[in-house]
N, C-alpha and C positions, 0 to 999 in steps of 0.2 A: 400688523406691527412687525416690521422687518428687523432681523437680528444679524445683519451682515457683519457688523463690527463687534459682535459679542465677545470674541476671543481677544481682540486687540485692546479693549478698554480695561483699565485697572479694575480688579475685583477684590472685595473683602474675602478673606480666607474663610471657608466654611467646611466643617468636618463631616456633616451628615450628607451633603449633596453627592460627593464622589461615589459613595457606595451605591446609592440608588440610581444615579446616572449610569454607573457601570453596569448595573443589571439591565437597564433599559437599552443600553448600547451594545449588549453582548453580541447580537447578531452582526452589528457593524464591525466591531473589533475582530471578530472571528472570520472575516472575509465575507463570503456570500451567505454564510449561515444557513438557514433553512429555506431561502428563497428558491422557488421553482422546482421543488422536489415532486409535488403531486399536482395533478391537473384533473379537474372534474368536468372538463369540456369547455366549450366556448360560452355556453350560457352561465351566467353568474348565479351561484347557489350560496345562500347565507344560512348559517346555523343559528343566528340570533341577532339581537341588536341592543344597544344601550342608547336610549333616546333616538336620535336620528343617525347614529353611527352603526353601520352594519358590520357583523363579523363574518368574513368570507369563509366558505367551506375549505378552500385551498389553504387559507391561512391557518385554520384549525388543524387540518390534516398535517401540515408541515410541522407545526408546533408540537403536535402529539407524537409524531415520528421522532422528532429530536429528543423529547423527554423520555420516550421508551428506550431509545438508543443510549442516552446518558445513564439511565437507571441500570441498563445491562452492563455498562462499563464500570459503574460503581460497585455492583455486586459480583462482577467477574463471571456472570452467566448470561445466556441469551434469554431475554424476557419477551414473551409474546404479548399481543395486545390484550388478550383476555386476562392474563395475569396482571398487567399494568392497570386495567380497569378495576380489578378486584382490590388493588392497592390505592385506588383513588387518584391515579395519575391524570385521567381524563378530566376529572372535576377540577384539579389544580390548574390544568391547562386552560380550561374554560374561564376560570376565575382570573387568570393572568390576562386573557384576551379581553375580558370585561373591563379590567383596570385600564388596559391600553385604549380601549374604545372610549371609556369615560374621559381619559386624559385628552384624547383626540378631540372629543366634543368640546371640552373646556378650552383647549387651545384655539379651536375654530371660533368659539364664542367671543374670546377676548382678542382675536386677531393675531395670535402668536405664531410665528413661522420663522424658519431660517432662510436666509437669502442664498443666491446662487454661489457667492464667493465662499461661504462657509461650507456649503454642500460640496463644491468642487474640491476644497481642501481636504475634507474628510474622505472623499472617494480616493483622492490621490495618495492618502496615507495607507490605504488598505493593501496588505501584502499580496492579496490575490490578483491585484491589477498592476503590480510592479514588475518591470523587466529585469534583465541581468544586471543593469547598472543601479538598481534600487530606486528608480524613478518611475512615475506613472507611464504606462504603455497603453495607448489607445487601442491598439490591435488586440492586446491581451484582454482589455476591458470588454470589448465587443464579443470576443470569442467566449469569454466566461459567461456572459449574459446569454449568448446564443445556446451554449451547452445546457443552461438551466432554464431554457424556454422563457426568457424574459426580454422585454424591450428595455431600452434606456429609460423611457418614460415610467415604466412600471417600477423598475428598480430604484430610480431616483425619487419617485414618489414615496416608496417605502422608507428610503433613507431619510427623506425630509421629515416624515412623520416620527421616526425614531428620534431624530435630533430635536424636534420640537417637544416631544414628551420629556426628553432629558432636561431641556431648559425649564420646563414647567415643574418637574419633580425637584430640580435643584433649587428653584425658588421657594418651593414648599418646605423642603427638608433642610435647607441651609440656615445657618445662623443660630443654632441652638447651643446653649451653654449648660454644662453639667452643674447642678446646684452644689454649692460647697458642702452643705450639710450631708447630702447623700454621698458625695465623693469621699469625704472624710470618714464617714461611717463605714463605707465599704473598704476603705484603706485599712482602718483599724481592725476590721474583722479579718481581712485577707492576710495581713502581715503580722498579726500577733503570734507570738511563739510561747511555748510553755516547757517548763522542766517537769518531766513525768517519771514516776517510779512505778513499776509494775511487778506484782507478785503473781506468777502463774501457779495455780493449784493443780496438783496431780495426786494420784492415789497414795503416793508416799507422804503427802501432806496430812493424811488421815491418821488418827490415833491407832486404829486397827484396820487391816485390809478388808476388802469386801469378801465375805464368806461365800462359798459355792452354794447355789440354791438347790433345794430338793424338788422332786417332781411336782409336789403340790404347789410350790411357789411359782414354778414355770407354767403350770396349767392355769393358775389364777392370772398370771400376766398375759398369757395367751388369750384367755377369755376377755380380759379387760381391754385388750388391744387387737381384737379380732380383725379389724379393717387392715391392719398391717400385715396380716397373714392370710389374706383373702386373694385368691387368684382373680385377675380381672376378666371381664368378658372376653371371650375368644371365639375364633372361627375353628370349628372342627374340620380339618382338611385330611382327606385320604390322598395318598400320593404313591406313585410308582417311580423308583429311582434306579439308575444304573451309574455307579460311581467307579472311577478308575481303580481305586484301592481294593474294591470288592472283586473286580474282574482280573486284576493284575496277577493274582496267584494262579490263575488258570492259563496264563500265557506261557508258551514254551521259551526256553532259554538256549541261545546259540552260543556255545563255548568260544567258538572262533570269533564271534562278534564281540564278546566280552574282552577277549585278548586284544582285539584291535582297538577298542575304546581305551583300554588300560595303556597301551603303547602310545596312543595319541596324547594322553594326559600324563605321561610319565613325569613331566616337570612338576605336577601337583603332588605326585606320590613319592618322588625322590628329591628331597630338598637338601642342599649342602648347608654346612654350618654358616650362620649369619651372626652379625654383630649389631647392637644398638649403638648408633654413633651420632655425635654432634661435631660439626665442622665450623671452625671460626677462621674466616679468610681475612688476610691482610693485604694492603696495597703493595707492600714491598717485603723483601726478605729481611731487611734490617728491622722493620717494625714487628715482624713475626718473631724474630729472635729476641727483641726487647720484651715482648709480651711473655715469651717463654721464660726469660730471666726473672720477670716479675712473678710469674707463677711459681717458679722454683724458690723464690724468696718469701712466699707465703700468701700471695694473692690467690683467690679462688678463681675457678674457671668462670663462674657467674660474674665476678667482678671484671674480668677481661671482656666478657660479652657486653656488659653494661658500658664499659669504657669506649666500645666501638659504636655505641648508640643503638644497640640491638637488644632483642629479647631472646630467651632460650628457644622459643618456638621458631625464630628466624634462622637458627643454626642447626636445628634438628633434622637429621637425614632419615630418621626412622630405623628400621632394620634393613641392613644392606649386606650383600655378598661381596666376595673378593672382586668380582667383575665390575662392581659399581664404584670401587675406590681407586682404580687406576694405580698410579705409582705408589700410593700410600697403603695399598692393600697388605703387603707383607708386614709392615710395622704395626698396623692396627690389629691384624690377626695374630701377631706374635704375642700380644697381651693375653695373659691367662686370667686376669682379674681386672676390674674397672680401673682406668687410668688415662693419662694424657700423653700423647706422643706428638712429635713435631718440633720445629716446622717441617712440613712435608709438602710436596707439590700437589696441586689440584688444577683443574681446568680453569679456575678463577684466580689463581695466584697462590702464594705460600699460605699454609694454614696449619692451625693446631687442631688435632683430633682428640675428642674425648670418647672413650669406649665405656659404655654404661652397663652392658650386659651381653651375655653369650647365649645365643639360641642354637642348641645342639642340632647336628644334622639329623634329619628324619627320613626314614624310608618305610613306605607302606608297600608290602609285597602284593603280588597279584592275588594270592590266597586271602590275604587280609582285606583287600578291597573288593573281592568277588561278590560278597553278599550285597553290598551297596550298589555295585554296578548292575547286578542282576535285577534288583528292585527297580532301579532307574529304567533299565531296558524293558522290564515288564510293564511299568507304568506307561511308558511311551507307547507300547504295543496296545495296551488297554485303551488309551485315549483314541488311538487310530481306529480300533475296533468299534468303539462307541460312536465315533464320527461316522463310520460306515452305516450305523444303524439309524441315525437321526432321520434320514429321509423315509425309511420304512416306518418309523414311529409316527412321523407326521402324516404319512398316508393312512396308517391305521386309525389315527384319531379323526382324520377327515372323513373316513368311512364309518365313523360311529363307534369305534372301539372304546371300551370302558377301561378304567384303571386296572381292573382285574384281568381283562383281556391282554393288556400290555404285559402284565406280569407273566402270564402263561406263554404268550407268543414271542415276546422279545427278551425273556429272561431277566426282567426287571424285578426289583425287590419292593414288596408292598409295605406301606407304613402309614401311620396316622399321627397327627399333631394337633393339639389345641393351640392355635397360633394367636399370639398377641404381640404387642410391642416388646413385652418382657421375655418372649420366648428365647431360650438359650439351647434348644436342641441342636444337634449337629447339623441337620438339614437346614435349619433356620439360620445357620451361620453363613450360608451362601447369599450374597447380595441379590442375585437374580431371583432366587427362590423367595426371599423376603418381599421384593418388589411385586412379584406376581401374587403372592399370598395376600398382601395388603390390598391389591386391586380386585381380588377374587370376590365375586358376588354369586348369590344363589341363582341357578339357572345357566351359569357360564359353562361352555363346553371345555373339556380338558385340552390344553395346548402343550406342546413340547417346550421345555425351558432348558436352554444350554447354560451349564454352570461353569464358573471360571476355572475349574481344575480339569475341564474336559468332559465332565459328567453330563448327564441329561436327566430331567425329571418331568413328570406331568402331575398336575394337581386337580382335585375335584372337591367342590364345596359339599360338606355334609350337613352341618347345622351350626347354629349359634349356641355357644355354651355360656349360660349366664354366670355372673360372678358367684363364687362359692368359696367358703373357708377351706384352706388346705388342711388336711388331717394333721393333728398335733404331732403324731409320730414322724411324719414326713418333714416337718420343719422344726423339730425339737432343737437342733443345733442353732438355727437362726433365732429361735425364741430365747435360748440361753444367752446368745450374744447380745440381743436387744435388751434383755433383762439386765445384764451386767452394765451396759452403757447407760441405761436409765437409772439404775440404782447408784452407780458411781456419780452421775451428774447431780442427783439429789443430795448425796452425801457431801460432795464438794461444795455445793451451794450452802448447805447447812454449816460446814466448816468455815466457809468464807464469811458468812454472817457473824460467826463467833469471833473471827480474827478482826473484822471491821469494828465490832463493839469494843474489843480490847485496845485497838489502835486509837479509837476515839476517846478511850479512857486514859490514854497516855503511853501505851506501849509503842515500841518502834516496829515498823513493818518488817524490818530485817530480821526480827526474832523468829519469824515464821517460815523462812526459806530464802532461797537465792533470789535476789532482786535484779530486774533489768532496769537500768537507769538511763534515761534519755534526757540530758540536761537542756537541750535546745531543739524542740520539736515544732514543726509547722503543722497546720491543719492537714496538709497532704502527706505528712510523715507517717512512718510505720515502725512498729516495734516487732523485731524478729520473733517469730513463734506465736504472736498474738494477732487476733483478728483486727480489722480496721475499726470495729466498734470501740475498741479500747481508747484509741486516740480521739475519736469523735466524742466519747463520753468525757474525756479529760477536758475538752474545750467547753464543756457546759458547767465546769466546777470552779470553785474558788480555791485560793491557796490554802493548803492544809487539809482540804476535803479528801476523803477516801471513799470509794464506791466499789460495789461488787458488779462485775461485768460477766454476764452469762450468755453464751451463744452456743449453737449446736457443736458439741465436741470441745468446748472451752469454758473454763471457769477461772476467773482471776480477779485481783483487786488492783485498782489504779489510784494513785495518790498524786495530787498536783503540788509540786515543790515551789514553783515560782511562775509568775506571769510576766513576760517581757513585751511591753507595747512597742509598736512601730516607731522608729525614729523618723518622723515625717520631714525633718530638716536635712537628713543625710541625702547623699546623691542617689542611693538606691531607693530611698523613700520617695524622693521627688519624681524619679523615673516611674516608679510604680503608680504614684498618684496620677501622673500624666496619662499613663496607659488606661487606668480605670476611668478617668474623665473622658477619654476618647471613646471608650466603650459605652459609657452612659449617654454621651451625646449622640452616638450612632443609634442606640436603642430608641432614644427620644425621637430622633429624626425618622426612623423607620415607623414608629407608632404614628407620628404626625402624618406621614405620607399615606399610611394605610387608612387612617381616619378620613383624610382628605379625599382619596380616590374612592373609598367606599361611599362617602357622602355624595360625591358626584354621580356615581353609578346609580345609587338608590334614588336620588333626586330626579335623574333623567328617566328612570324606568328600565328594567332589564327584562328581556323576553328571549326565550329559546325556542327553536323549532326542533323538537325531538326527532321527527322523521328525518330531517336533514342530518342530524347528529348520528342517528342509526345508520344512515346511508354511508357516511364517512367511515364509520367503524367497519361496516361490511366490506368496503373497498380495501381497507388496510389489512384485513385479516388474511 
């Protein structure tokens, strides 16, 4: 059944088809897409079949490469094949190819195909084959195919299959209409708005503040919540480290070098007086003088800025010195307190200048800067000295040196850490140390780890430390903080229940504290200072209802003042309804397509050659 005239004949508009057709035509629209990227040799290898339709290994490899690359672009990181397989990318690719094969089989069964005219038109539209004039270029077409190891017959066969699948999917997924009942229900749900009043409870809402606990209360809380104060399983790691700050104090200081550095940076240490300045430029002197006259008559500088269509950030020069103000410098620096001067010349035209503050001249003498300069010089020397030791440390470790040997022979400092994800020791703050510690296993040989501040460390696995309660005295402050948080939450909840009962009995919510009133809130709205659960709860309530909302760190009461249904007859209501209907139709079309293609594939029979699949994976690694 030829479809040469498919695009010329009138068609009934269908909403579901374009999305599904667009997915199936993605390779066509994108140019050459994934054609010709991988080649498993001249002998044809298949990884599976759907009925009589075979899934070629090259086809699978290309699709898998494309999906892995796309995932990397989405995440902003390079994804390797092993990671992609762990995420199920390979299974999704095979399912997609099964769907394509099932559609190819059905198209062949019913004799569905596109003719040469349609095929030629689609190829002519592809940017990859268009010359400088924007029209199809035969030479570019042949060159592109040659560079991708494809013949015309191979590429055009693939194109014809894609176009045929698009026609079949369009026929299956087109023509669906969203049920009115469903569309209206979704519209009413999405567009309903509510007037909400919120009372957030704080310790000040209590009749009496929370009293400080005694040791007995803290110990009881500690025992009842021991899991909260238990150290997680950890790796006990012995390490030897050489850090720049530990070595720096031993580095000699050259006074002449300190003087040289100070003189090079004199601009940092000797800073002239500066001003905080805003500059409002005008097209002409007359306009600048008119603005000055309005300012003198009572308009504010902000009003003048707004009249020019600008914001204060647009005219802010920051802190500037005389050399940055040109001809206006003397007048601006003549001001001894904030004020406006001008019109004065600038490189952009006449301007008014507002001086907002004076930054006094600052001078740091060599003697005042010496200690910081010496520390900087010593740290640089320490980093260089450590850098010179790294090769010797690597050689020693390669020769079987232990952590203790490094400490003795290389002047490194010994240490021990029970390392876990929660470790906050200083050495665990180095990213390179953490990475190495996380990967460290029993039996691993020590290796040198270069730290980001120029230091070096080596680590050795000692043992696994099982989870254990942290002694009460070590976490007493944490216990006290957790006790207070827990006690306050319980007290606020109890007070909230009391207030809710009184409001339901006729009291006004405003009697119990400051209210946050939101007269017109959508489901996606937010109340400042309150969690999202407050609004979500309000949309489950009737007018006049009041409920207690409790989340970690928050206790409050929410009351619904009014419910405003959507105005379906308004322009906004109609537009929203149309959008919802389109989404419903698209979802129905996608479900229909999935059911159709799945039924085809299952009916035809799906088979996979795991050995061939493994071979593709091995070649792509």
